[in-house]
PDB file of N, CA, C and O in Angstrom:
ATOM      1  N   MET A   1     -28.383  34.436  -5.282  1.00  0.00           N
ATOM      2  CA  MET A   1     -29.060  33.258  -4.759  1.00  0.00           C
ATOM      3  C   MET A   1     -30.542  33.316  -5.124  1.00  0.00           C
ATOM      4  O   MET A   1     -31.151  34.384  -5.168  1.00  0.00           O
ATOM      5  N   THR A   2     -31.088  32.162  -5.376  1.00  0.00           N
ATOM      6  CA  THR A   2     -32.502  32.053  -5.682  1.00  0.00           C
ATOM      7  C   THR A   2     -33.273  31.864  -4.385  1.00  0.00           C
ATOM      8  O   THR A   2     -32.933  31.007  -3.568  1.00  0.00           O
ATOM      9  N   THR A   3     -34.304  32.662  -4.202  1.00  0.00           N
ATOM     10  CA  THR A   3     -35.149  32.466  -3.023  1.00  0.00           C
ATOM     11  C   THR A   3     -36.345  31.612  -3.419  1.00  0.00           C
ATOM     12  O   THR A   3     -36.754  31.583  -4.580  1.00  0.00           O
ATOM     13  N   HIS A   4     -36.883  30.932  -2.449  1.00  0.00           N
ATOM     14  CA  HIS A   4     -38.003  30.027  -2.689  1.00  0.00           C
ATOM     15  C   HIS A   4     -39.206  30.468  -1.877  1.00  0.00           C
ATOM     16  O   HIS A   4     -39.079  31.152  -0.861  1.00  0.00           O
ATOM     17  N   SER A   5     -40.363  30.067  -2.342  1.00  0.00           N
ATOM     18  CA  SER A   5     -41.597  30.359  -1.610  1.00  0.00           C
ATOM     19  C   SER A   5     -41.732  29.373  -0.447  1.00  0.00           C
ATOM     20  O   SER A   5     -41.078  28.331  -0.414  1.00  0.00           O
ATOM     21  N   LEU A   6     -42.582  29.723   0.486  1.00  0.00           N
ATOM     22  CA  LEU A   6     -42.856  28.831   1.609  1.00  0.00           C
ATOM     23  C   LEU A   6     -43.350  27.486   1.103  1.00  0.00           C
ATOM     24  O   LEU A   6     -42.954  26.441   1.618  1.00  0.00           O
ATOM     25  N   LYS A   7     -44.200  27.511   0.111  1.00  0.00           N
ATOM     26  CA  LYS A   7     -44.752  26.273  -0.456  1.00  0.00           C
ATOM     27  C   LYS A   7     -43.642  25.370  -0.998  1.00  0.00           C
ATOM     28  O   LYS A   7     -43.679  24.155  -0.803  1.00  0.00           O
ATOM     29  N   GLU A   8     -42.664  25.955  -1.674  1.00  0.00           N
ATOM     30  CA  GLU A   8     -41.546  25.162  -2.209  1.00  0.00           C
ATOM     31  C   GLU A   8     -40.687  24.591  -1.086  1.00  0.00           C
ATOM     32  O   GLU A   8     -40.231  23.450  -1.161  1.00  0.00           O
ATOM     33  N   ILE A   9     -40.473  25.382  -0.059  1.00  0.00           N
ATOM     34  CA  ILE A   9     -39.609  24.947   1.041  1.00  0.00           C
ATOM     35  C   ILE A   9     -40.231  23.798   1.822  1.00  0.00           C
ATOM     36  O   ILE A   9     -39.540  22.837   2.160  1.00  0.00           O
ATOM     37  N   ILE A  10     -41.515  23.882   2.111  1.00  0.00           N
ATOM     38  CA  ILE A  10     -42.134  22.820   2.915  1.00  0.00           C
ATOM     39  C   ILE A  10     -42.354  21.539   2.134  1.00  0.00           C
ATOM     40  O   ILE A  10     -42.732  20.520   2.714  1.00  0.00           O
ATOM     41  N   GLN A  11     -42.125  21.570   0.835  1.00  0.00           N
ATOM     42  CA  GLN A  11     -42.206  20.340   0.048  1.00  0.00           C
ATOM     43  C   GLN A  11     -40.972  19.456   0.234  1.00  0.00           C
ATOM     44  O   GLN A  11     -40.985  18.284  -0.143  1.00  0.00           O
ATOM     45  N   VAL A  12     -39.909  20.012   0.813  1.00  0.00           N
ATOM     46  CA  VAL A  12     -38.745  19.197   1.161  1.00  0.00           C
ATOM     47  C   VAL A  12     -39.201  18.246   2.265  1.00  0.00           C
ATOM     48  O   VAL A  12     -39.765  18.691   3.264  1.00  0.00           O
ATOM     49  N   PRO A  13     -38.967  16.944   2.100  1.00  0.00           N
ATOM     50  CA  PRO A  13     -39.519  15.984   3.069  1.00  0.00           C
ATOM     51  C   PRO A  13     -39.057  16.187   4.512  1.00  0.00           C
ATOM     52  O   PRO A  13     -39.874  16.136   5.431  1.00  0.00           O
ATOM     53  N   VAL A  14     -37.755  16.417   4.723  1.00  0.00           N
ATOM     54  CA  VAL A  14     -37.263  16.514   6.096  1.00  0.00           C
ATOM     55  C   VAL A  14     -36.276  17.669   6.258  1.00  0.00           C
ATOM     56  O   VAL A  14     -35.570  18.057   5.328  1.00  0.00           O
ATOM     57  N   ALA A  15     -36.260  18.194   7.471  1.00  0.00           N
ATOM     58  CA  ALA A  15     -35.251  19.157   7.896  1.00  0.00           C
ATOM     59  C   ALA A  15     -34.327  18.391   8.845  1.00  0.00           C
ATOM     60  O   ALA A  15     -34.792  17.627   9.691  1.00  0.00           O
ATOM     61  N   THR A  16     -33.028  18.598   8.699  1.00  0.00           N
ATOM     62  CA  THR A  16     -32.041  17.855   9.471  1.00  0.00           C
ATOM     63  C   THR A  16     -31.485  18.725  10.595  1.00  0.00           C
ATOM     64  O   THR A  16     -31.144  19.889  10.381  1.00  0.00           O
ATOM     65  N   LEU A  17     -31.397  18.153  11.789  1.00  0.00           N
ATOM     66  CA  LEU A  17     -30.811  18.861  12.913  1.00  0.00           C
ATOM     67  C   LEU A  17     -29.348  19.139  12.598  1.00  0.00           C
ATOM     68  O   LEU A  17     -28.580  18.219  12.317  1.00  0.00           O
ATOM     69  N   TYR A  18     -28.970  20.395  12.645  1.00  0.00           N
ATOM     70  CA  TYR A  18     -27.610  20.797  12.292  1.00  0.00           C
ATOM     71  C   TYR A  18     -26.758  20.945  13.549  1.00  0.00           C
ATOM     72  O   TYR A  18     -25.680  20.356  13.635  1.00  0.00           O
ATOM     73  N   HIS A  19     -27.227  21.722  14.520  1.00  0.00           N
ATOM     74  CA  HIS A  19     -26.547  21.793  15.812  1.00  0.00           C
ATOM     75  C   HIS A  19     -27.431  22.477  16.859  1.00  0.00           C
ATOM     76  O   HIS A  19     -28.433  23.123  16.549  1.00  0.00           O
ATOM     77  N   VAL A  20     -27.007  22.301  18.111  1.00  0.00           N
ATOM     78  CA  VAL A  20     -27.691  22.912  19.247  1.00  0.00           C
ATOM     79  C   VAL A  20     -26.629  23.610  20.086  1.00  0.00           C
ATOM     80  O   VAL A  20     -25.604  23.017  20.422  1.00  0.00           O
ATOM     81  N   CYS A  21     -26.878  24.869  20.423  1.00  0.00           N
ATOM     82  CA  CYS A  21     -25.914  25.619  21.231  1.00  0.00           C
ATOM     83  C   CYS A  21     -26.636  26.726  21.986  1.00  0.00           C
ATOM     84  O   CYS A  21     -27.366  27.518  21.389  1.00  0.00           O
ATOM     85  N   GLU A  22     -26.433  26.779  23.295  1.00  0.00           N
ATOM     86  CA  GLU A  22     -26.991  27.817  24.151  1.00  0.00           C
ATOM     87  C   GLU A  22     -28.495  28.023  23.952  1.00  0.00           C
ATOM     88  O   GLU A  22     -28.970  29.157  23.887  1.00  0.00           O
ATOM     89  N   GLY A  23     -29.225  26.935  23.857  1.00  0.00           N
ATOM     90  CA  GLY A  23     -30.675  27.012  23.725  1.00  0.00           C
ATOM     91  C   GLY A  23     -31.181  27.222  22.309  1.00  0.00           C
ATOM     92  O   GLY A  23     -32.389  27.178  22.077  1.00  0.00           O
ATOM     93  N   LYS A  24     -30.293  27.449  21.364  1.00  0.00           N
ATOM     94  CA  LYS A  24     -30.680  27.601  19.958  1.00  0.00           C
ATOM     95  C   LYS A  24     -30.566  26.248  19.268  1.00  0.00           C
ATOM     96  O   LYS A  24     -29.558  25.554  19.393  1.00  0.00           O
ATOM     97  N   VAL A  25     -31.598  25.893  18.549  1.00  0.00           N
ATOM     98  CA  VAL A  25     -31.649  24.646  17.789  1.00  0.00           C
ATOM     99  C   VAL A  25     -31.676  25.042  16.319  1.00  0.00           C
ATOM    100  O   VAL A  25     -32.540  25.809  15.896  1.00  0.00           O
ATOM    101  N   ILE A  26     -30.744  24.527  15.550  1.00  0.00           N
ATOM    102  CA  ILE A  26     -30.625  24.889  14.143  1.00  0.00           C
ATOM    103  C   ILE A  26     -30.961  23.673  13.275  1.00  0.00           C
ATOM    104  O   ILE A  26     -30.359  22.608  13.415  1.00  0.00           O
ATOM    105  N   TYR A  27     -31.928  23.855  12.383  1.00  0.00           N
ATOM    106  CA  TYR A  27     -32.279  22.825  11.409  1.00  0.00           C
ATOM    107  C   TYR A  27     -31.872  23.290  10.019  1.00  0.00           C
ATOM    108  O   TYR A  27     -32.000  24.468   9.684  1.00  0.00           O
ATOM    109  N   LEU A  28     -31.384  22.359   9.219  1.00  0.00           N
ATOM    110  CA  LEU A  28     -30.987  22.621   7.848  1.00  0.00           C
ATOM    111  C   LEU A  28     -32.042  22.038   6.914  1.00  0.00           C
ATOM    112  O   LEU A  28     -32.421  20.873   7.033  1.00  0.00           O
ATOM    113  N   ILE A  29     -32.502  22.860   5.996  1.00  0.00           N
ATOM    114  CA  ILE A  29     -33.472  22.425   4.979  1.00  0.00           C
ATOM    115  C   ILE A  29     -32.750  22.512   3.643  1.00  0.00           C
ATOM    116  O   ILE A  29     -32.444  23.602   3.159  1.00  0.00           O
ATOM    117  N   ASP A  30     -32.484  21.363   3.059  1.00  0.00           N
ATOM    118  CA  ASP A  30     -31.635  21.291   1.876  1.00  0.00           C
ATOM    119  C   ASP A  30     -32.456  21.050   0.612  1.00  0.00           C
ATOM    120  O   ASP A  30     -33.002  19.966   0.404  1.00  0.00           O
ATOM    121  N   LEU A  31     -32.531  22.077  -0.220  1.00  0.00           N
ATOM    122  CA  LEU A  31     -33.112  21.938  -1.538  1.00  0.00           C
ATOM    123  C   LEU A  31     -31.954  21.587  -2.468  1.00  0.00           C
ATOM    124  O   LEU A  31     -30.798  21.775  -2.091  1.00  0.00           O
ATOM    125  N   GLU A  32     -32.221  21.093  -3.644  1.00  0.00           N
ATOM    126  CA  GLU A  32     -31.135  20.667  -4.528  1.00  0.00           C
ATOM    127  C   GLU A  32     -30.143  21.782  -4.820  1.00  0.00           C
ATOM    128  O   GLU A  32     -28.934  21.571  -4.728  1.00  0.00           O
ATOM    129  N   GLU A  33     -30.630  22.951  -5.167  1.00  0.00           N
ATOM    130  CA  GLU A  33     -29.755  24.038  -5.572  1.00  0.00           C
ATOM    131  C   GLU A  33     -29.464  25.043  -4.471  1.00  0.00           C
ATOM    132  O   GLU A  33     -28.638  25.934  -4.671  1.00  0.00           O
ATOM    133  N   SER A  34     -30.097  24.938  -3.339  1.00  0.00           N
ATOM    134  CA  SER A  34     -29.861  25.865  -2.231  1.00  0.00           C
ATOM    135  C   SER A  34     -30.241  25.218  -0.908  1.00  0.00           C
ATOM    136  O   SER A  34     -30.805  24.125  -0.864  1.00  0.00           O
ATOM    137  N   ALA A  35     -29.917  25.925   0.167  1.00  0.00           N
ATOM    138  CA  ALA A  35     -30.217  25.411   1.510  1.00  0.00           C
ATOM    139  C   ALA A  35     -30.598  26.576   2.415  1.00  0.00           C
ATOM    140  O   ALA A  35     -30.190  27.718   2.200  1.00  0.00           O
ATOM    141  N   TYR A  36     -31.391  26.254   3.432  1.00  0.00           N
ATOM    142  CA  TYR A  36     -31.853  27.246   4.402  1.00  0.00           C
ATOM    143  C   TYR A  36     -31.574  26.731   5.809  1.00  0.00           C
ATOM    144  O   TYR A  36     -31.576  25.524   6.051  1.00  0.00           O
ATOM    145  N   MET A  37     -31.333  27.657   6.731  1.00  0.00           N
ATOM    146  CA  MET A  37     -31.172  27.312   8.140  1.00  0.00           C
ATOM    147  C   MET A  37     -32.289  27.982   8.936  1.00  0.00           C
ATOM    148  O   MET A  37     -32.586  29.164   8.765  1.00  0.00           O
ATOM    149  N   LEU A  38     -32.892  27.188   9.806  1.00  0.00           N
ATOM    150  CA  LEU A  38     -33.953  27.664  10.683  1.00  0.00           C
ATOM    151  C   LEU A  38     -33.439  27.602  12.114  1.00  0.00           C
ATOM    152  O   LEU A  38     -33.047  26.537  12.590  1.00  0.00           O
ATOM    153  N   SER A  39     -33.439  28.733  12.795  1.00  0.00           N
ATOM    154  CA  SER A  39     -32.983  28.813  14.175  1.00  0.00           C
ATOM    155  C   SER A  39     -34.199  28.911  15.094  1.00  0.00           C
ATOM    156  O   SER A  39     -35.049  29.787  14.937  1.00  0.00           O
ATOM    157  N   LEU A  40     -34.260  27.998  16.049  1.00  0.00           N
ATOM    158  CA  LEU A  40     -35.369  27.971  17.003  1.00  0.00           C
ATOM    159  C   LEU A  40     -34.836  28.188  18.408  1.00  0.00           C
ATOM    160  O   LEU A  40     -33.750  27.713  18.739  1.00  0.00           O
ATOM    161  N   ASP A  41     -35.580  28.891  19.228  1.00  0.00           N
ATOM    162  CA  ASP A  41     -35.214  29.093  20.624  1.00  0.00           C
ATOM    163  C   ASP A  41     -35.896  28.013  21.450  1.00  0.00           C
ATOM    164  O   ASP A  41     -37.103  28.067  21.685  1.00  0.00           O
ATOM    165  N   SER A  42     -35.117  27.035  21.888  1.00  0.00           N
ATOM    166  CA  SER A  42     -35.695  25.903  22.622  1.00  0.00           C
ATOM    167  C   SER A  42     -36.161  26.286  24.023  1.00  0.00           C
ATOM    168  O   SER A  42     -36.765  25.467  24.716  1.00  0.00           O
ATOM    169  N   MET A  43     -35.892  27.502  24.442  1.00  0.00           N
ATOM    170  CA  MET A  43     -36.313  27.951  25.763  1.00  0.00           C
ATOM    171  C   MET A  43     -37.726  28.539  25.750  1.00  0.00           C
ATOM    172  O   MET A  43     -38.287  28.796  26.815  1.00  0.00           O
ATOM    173  N   GLU A  44     -38.309  28.756  24.576  1.00  0.00           N
ATOM    174  CA  GLU A  44     -39.679  29.259  24.486  1.00  0.00           C
ATOM    175  C   GLU A  44     -40.641  28.219  25.053  1.00  0.00           C
ATOM    176  O   GLU A  44     -40.409  27.016  24.936  1.00  0.00           O
ATOM    177  N   ASP A  45     -41.707  28.690  25.660  1.00  0.00           N
ATOM    178  CA  ASP A  45     -42.674  27.796  26.297  1.00  0.00           C
ATOM    179  C   ASP A  45     -43.216  26.725  25.358  1.00  0.00           C
ATOM    180  O   ASP A  45     -43.381  25.575  25.765  1.00  0.00           O
ATOM    181  N   GLU A  46     -43.496  27.085  24.110  1.00  0.00           N
ATOM    182  CA  GLU A  46     -44.093  26.106  23.199  1.00  0.00           C
ATOM    183  C   GLU A  46     -43.136  24.972  22.840  1.00  0.00           C
ATOM    184  O   GLU A  46     -43.584  23.926  22.370  1.00  0.00           O
ATOM    185  N   TRP A  47     -41.833  25.151  23.047  1.00  0.00           N
ATOM    186  CA  TRP A  47     -40.857  24.097  22.736  1.00  0.00           C
ATOM    187  C   TRP A  47     -40.555  23.202  23.925  1.00  0.00           C
ATOM    188  O   TRP A  47     -39.866  22.194  23.770  1.00  0.00           O
ATOM    189  N   LYS A  48     -41.049  23.540  25.103  1.00  0.00           N
ATOM    190  CA  LYS A  48     -40.730  22.744  26.291  1.00  0.00           C
ATOM    191  C   LYS A  48     -41.330  21.346  26.232  1.00  0.00           C
ATOM    192  O   LYS A  48     -40.821  20.432  26.882  1.00  0.00           O
ATOM    193  N   ALA A  49     -42.396  21.163  25.469  1.00  0.00           N
ATOM    194  CA  ALA A  49     -43.058  19.854  25.395  1.00  0.00           C
ATOM    195  C   ALA A  49     -42.845  19.174  24.041  1.00  0.00           C
ATOM    196  O   ALA A  49     -43.572  18.244  23.694  1.00  0.00           O
ATOM    197  N   ILE A  50     -41.854  19.633  23.279  1.00  0.00           N
ATOM    198  CA  ILE A  50     -41.603  19.055  21.957  1.00  0.00           C
ATOM    199  C   ILE A  50     -40.286  18.297  21.988  1.00  0.00           C
ATOM    200  O   ILE A  50     -39.278  18.802  22.482  1.00  0.00           O
ATOM    201  N   TYR A  51     -40.304  17.096  21.463  1.00  0.00           N
ATOM    202  CA  TYR A  51     -39.086  16.302  21.351  1.00  0.00           C
ATOM    203  C   TYR A  51     -38.323  16.742  20.115  1.00  0.00           C
ATOM    204  O   TYR A  51     -38.888  16.844  19.026  1.00  0.00           O
ATOM    205  N   LEU A  52     -37.046  17.000  20.291  1.00  0.00           N
ATOM    206  CA  LEU A  52     -36.200  17.338  19.154  1.00  0.00           C
ATOM    207  C   LEU A  52     -35.729  16.047  18.514  1.00  0.00           C
ATOM    208  O   LEU A  52     -35.178  15.173  19.183  1.00  0.00           O
ATOM    209  N   GLN A  53     -35.943  15.937  17.247  1.00  0.00           N
ATOM    210  CA  GLN A  53     -35.564  14.753  16.497  1.00  0.00           C
ATOM    211  C   GLN A  53     -34.403  15.096  15.565  1.00  0.00           C
ATOM    212  O   GLN A  53     -34.270  16.248  15.154  1.00  0.00           O
ATOM    213  N   PRO A  54     -33.554  14.111  15.222  1.00  0.00           N
ATOM    214  CA  PRO A  54     -32.479  14.376  14.268  1.00  0.00           C
ATOM    215  C   PRO A  54     -33.015  14.833  12.911  1.00  0.00           C
ATOM    216  O   PRO A  54     -32.369  15.602  12.198  1.00  0.00           O
ATOM    217  N   GLU A  55     -34.191  14.349  12.574  1.00  0.00           N
ATOM    218  CA  GLU A  55     -34.872  14.793  11.363  1.00  0.00           C
ATOM    219  C   GLU A  55     -36.327  15.061  11.721  1.00  0.00           C
ATOM    220  O   GLU A  55     -36.964  14.277  12.426  1.00  0.00           O
ATOM    221  N   MET A  56     -36.838  16.174  11.225  1.00  0.00           N
ATOM    222  CA  MET A  56     -38.246  16.506  11.435  1.00  0.00           C
ATOM    223  C   MET A  56     -38.870  16.768  10.080  1.00  0.00           C
ATOM    224  O   MET A  56     -38.214  17.281   9.174  1.00  0.00           O
ATOM    225  N   LYS A  57     -40.129  16.417   9.946  1.00  0.00           N
ATOM    226  CA  LYS A  57     -40.818  16.759   8.709  1.00  0.00           C
ATOM    227  C   LYS A  57     -40.829  18.273   8.580  1.00  0.00           C
ATOM    228  O   LYS A  57     -41.184  18.987   9.518  1.00  0.00           O
ATOM    229  N   THR A  58     -40.442  18.744   7.426  1.00  0.00           N
ATOM    230  CA  THR A  58     -40.348  20.187   7.202  1.00  0.00           C
ATOM    231  C   THR A  58     -41.700  20.856   7.400  1.00  0.00           C
ATOM    232  O   THR A  58     -41.765  21.977   7.903  1.00  0.00           O
ATOM    233  N   ILE A  59     -42.755  20.200   7.020  1.00  0.00           N
ATOM    234  CA  ILE A  59     -44.085  20.792   7.175  1.00  0.00           C
ATOM    235  C   ILE A  59     -44.414  21.053   8.646  1.00  0.00           C
ATOM    236  O   ILE A  59     -45.172  21.973   8.952  1.00  0.00           O
ATOM    237  N   HIS A  60     -43.849  20.247   9.568  1.00  0.00           N
ATOM    238  CA  HIS A  60     -44.083  20.466  10.993  1.00  0.00           C
ATOM    239  C   HIS A  60     -43.380  21.729  11.492  1.00  0.00           C
ATOM    240  O   HIS A  60     -43.722  22.253  12.552  1.00  0.00           O
ATOM    241  N   LEU A  61     -42.413  22.212  10.741  1.00  0.00           N
ATOM    242  CA  LEU A  61     -41.691  23.433  11.101  1.00  0.00           C
ATOM    243  C   LEU A  61     -42.221  24.656  10.364  1.00  0.00           C
ATOM    244  O   LEU A  61     -41.677  25.753  10.493  1.00  0.00           O
ATOM    245  N   MET A  62     -43.279  24.462   9.595  1.00  0.00           N
ATOM    246  CA  MET A  62     -43.802  25.525   8.739  1.00  0.00           C
ATOM    247  C   MET A  62     -44.126  26.795   9.521  1.00  0.00           C
ATOM    248  O   MET A  62     -43.861  27.898   9.042  1.00  0.00           O
ATOM    249  N   ARG A  63     -44.673  26.660  10.671  1.00  0.00           N
ATOM    250  CA  ARG A  63     -45.055  27.820  11.486  1.00  0.00           C
ATOM    251  C   ARG A  63     -43.850  28.730  11.743  1.00  0.00           C
ATOM    252  O   ARG A  63     -43.954  29.950  11.617  1.00  0.00           O
ATOM    253  N   TRP A  64     -42.711  28.136  12.102  1.00  0.00           N
ATOM    254  CA  TRP A  64     -41.513  28.911  12.427  1.00  0.00           C
ATOM    255  C   TRP A  64     -40.802  29.389  11.166  1.00  0.00           C
ATOM    256  O   TRP A  64     -40.175  30.448  11.167  1.00  0.00           O
ATOM    257  N   ILE A  65     -40.899  28.615  10.098  1.00  0.00           N
ATOM    258  CA  ILE A  65     -40.340  29.054   8.813  1.00  0.00           C
ATOM    259  C   ILE A  65     -41.090  30.303   8.354  1.00  0.00           C
ATOM    260  O   ILE A  65     -40.473  31.288   7.949  1.00  0.00           O
ATOM    261  N   ARG A  66     -42.407  30.261   8.419  1.00  0.00           N
ATOM    262  CA  ARG A  66     -43.219  31.412   8.006  1.00  0.00           C
ATOM    263  C   ARG A  66     -42.872  32.652   8.835  1.00  0.00           C
ATOM    264  O   ARG A  66     -42.708  33.742   8.288  1.00  0.00           O
ATOM    265  N   LYS A  67     -42.761  32.480  10.161  1.00  0.00           N
ATOM    266  CA  LYS A  67     -42.397  33.604  11.029  1.00  0.00           C
ATOM    267  C   LYS A  67     -41.051  34.190  10.613  1.00  0.00           C
ATOM    268  O   LYS A  67     -40.894  35.409  10.533  1.00  0.00           O
ATOM    269  N   GLY A  68     -40.079  33.313  10.347  1.00  0.00           N
ATOM    270  CA  GLY A  68     -38.748  33.769   9.955  1.00  0.00           C
ATOM    271  C   GLY A  68     -38.750  34.512   8.638  1.00  0.00           C
ATOM    272  O   GLY A  68     -38.032  35.499   8.479  1.00  0.00           O
ATOM    273  N   ILE A  69     -39.555  34.048   7.687  1.00  0.00           N
ATOM    274  CA  ILE A  69     -39.665  34.717   6.386  1.00  0.00           C
ATOM    275  C   ILE A  69     -40.313  36.083   6.562  1.00  0.00           C
ATOM    276  O   ILE A  69     -39.834  37.073   6.010  1.00  0.00           O
ATOM    277  N   GLU A  70     -41.393  36.145   7.323  1.00  0.00           N
ATOM    278  CA  GLU A  70     -42.130  37.395   7.496  1.00  0.00           C
ATOM    279  C   GLU A  70     -41.352  38.437   8.300  1.00  0.00           C
ATOM    280  O   GLU A  70     -41.309  39.610   7.929  1.00  0.00           O
ATOM    281  N   LYS A  71     -40.743  38.007   9.390  1.00  0.00           N
ATOM    282  CA  LYS A  71     -40.048  38.951  10.265  1.00  0.00           C
ATOM    283  C   LYS A  71     -38.678  39.355   9.733  1.00  0.00           C
ATOM    284  O   LYS A  71     -38.194  40.448  10.028  1.00  0.00           O
ATOM    285  N   GLN A  72     -38.057  38.487   8.959  1.00  0.00           N
ATOM    286  CA  GLN A  72     -36.693  38.710   8.469  1.00  0.00           C
ATOM    287  C   GLN A  72     -35.773  39.107   9.621  1.00  0.00           C
ATOM    288  O   GLN A  72     -35.032  40.087   9.537  1.00  0.00           O
ATOM    289  N   ASP A  73     -35.837  38.332  10.688  1.00  0.00           N
ATOM    290  CA  ASP A  73     -35.063  38.613  11.890  1.00  0.00           C
ATOM    291  C   ASP A  73     -33.835  37.720  12.051  1.00  0.00           C
ATOM    292  O   ASP A  73     -33.222  37.687  13.118  1.00  0.00           O
ATOM    293  N   GLY A  74     -33.481  37.002  10.998  1.00  0.00           N
ATOM    294  CA  GLY A  74     -32.309  36.136  11.039  1.00  0.00           C
ATOM    295  C   GLY A  74     -32.580  34.731  11.538  1.00  0.00           C
ATOM    296  O   GLY A  74     -31.651  33.930  11.638  1.00  0.00           O
ATOM    297  N   THR A  75     -33.838  34.404  11.856  1.00  0.00           N
ATOM    298  CA  THR A  75     -34.152  33.041  12.326  1.00  0.00           C
ATOM    299  C   THR A  75     -34.319  32.074  11.170  1.00  0.00           C
ATOM    300  O   THR A  75     -34.292  30.860  11.372  1.00  0.00           O
ATOM    301  N   PHE A  76     -34.490  32.591   9.962  1.00  0.00           N
ATOM    302  CA  PHE A  76     -34.591  31.736   8.781  1.00  0.00           C
ATOM    303  C   PHE A  76     -33.778  32.401   7.679  1.00  0.00           C
ATOM    304  O   PHE A  76     -34.151  33.453   7.160  1.00  0.00           O
ATOM    305  N   ILE A  77     -32.659  31.767   7.331  1.00  0.00           N
ATOM    306  CA  ILE A  77     -31.763  32.379   6.345  1.00  0.00           C
ATOM    307  C   ILE A  77     -31.380  31.378   5.260  1.00  0.00           C
ATOM    308  O   ILE A  77     -31.345  30.168   5.486  1.00  0.00           O
ATOM    309  N   GLN A  78     -31.098  31.904   4.100  1.00  0.00           N
ATOM    310  CA  GLN A  78     -30.614  31.092   2.994  1.00  0.00           C
ATOM    311  C   GLN A  78     -29.098  31.042   3.102  1.00  0.00           C
ATOM    312  O   GLN A  78     -28.443  32.081   3.187  1.00  0.00           O
ATOM    313  N   VAL A  79     -28.536  29.830   3.100  1.00  0.00           N
ATOM    314  CA  VAL A  79     -27.092  29.678   3.279  1.00  0.00           C
ATOM    315  C   VAL A  79     -26.374  29.180   2.019  1.00  0.00           C
ATOM    316  O   VAL A  79     -25.145  29.200   1.954  1.00  0.00           O
ATOM    317  N   LYS A  80     -27.120  28.746   1.054  1.00  0.00           N
ATOM    318  CA  LYS A  80     -26.494  28.235  -0.181  1.00  0.00           C
ATOM    319  C   LYS A  80     -27.379  28.546  -1.355  1.00  0.00           C
ATOM    320  O   LYS A  80     -27.043  28.205  -2.489  1.00  0.00           O
TER     321      LYS A  80
END
């Protein structure tokens, strides 16, 4: 699989809500040749005042994408 830089990933216009389960919110970021999933914990304090939209601008999720890339803790994974 080809990995992409943060800059390439945030150039995708929108991330699509994939599913919500047990406080985890999963967004799909679909590049032409690959896709990434971002898992967010909606129970964190900073998410209590954020509206979840079916589509969010990918750049608005950049903070959590960067954390997932840096920590490699499974919150941001390449799925395709």
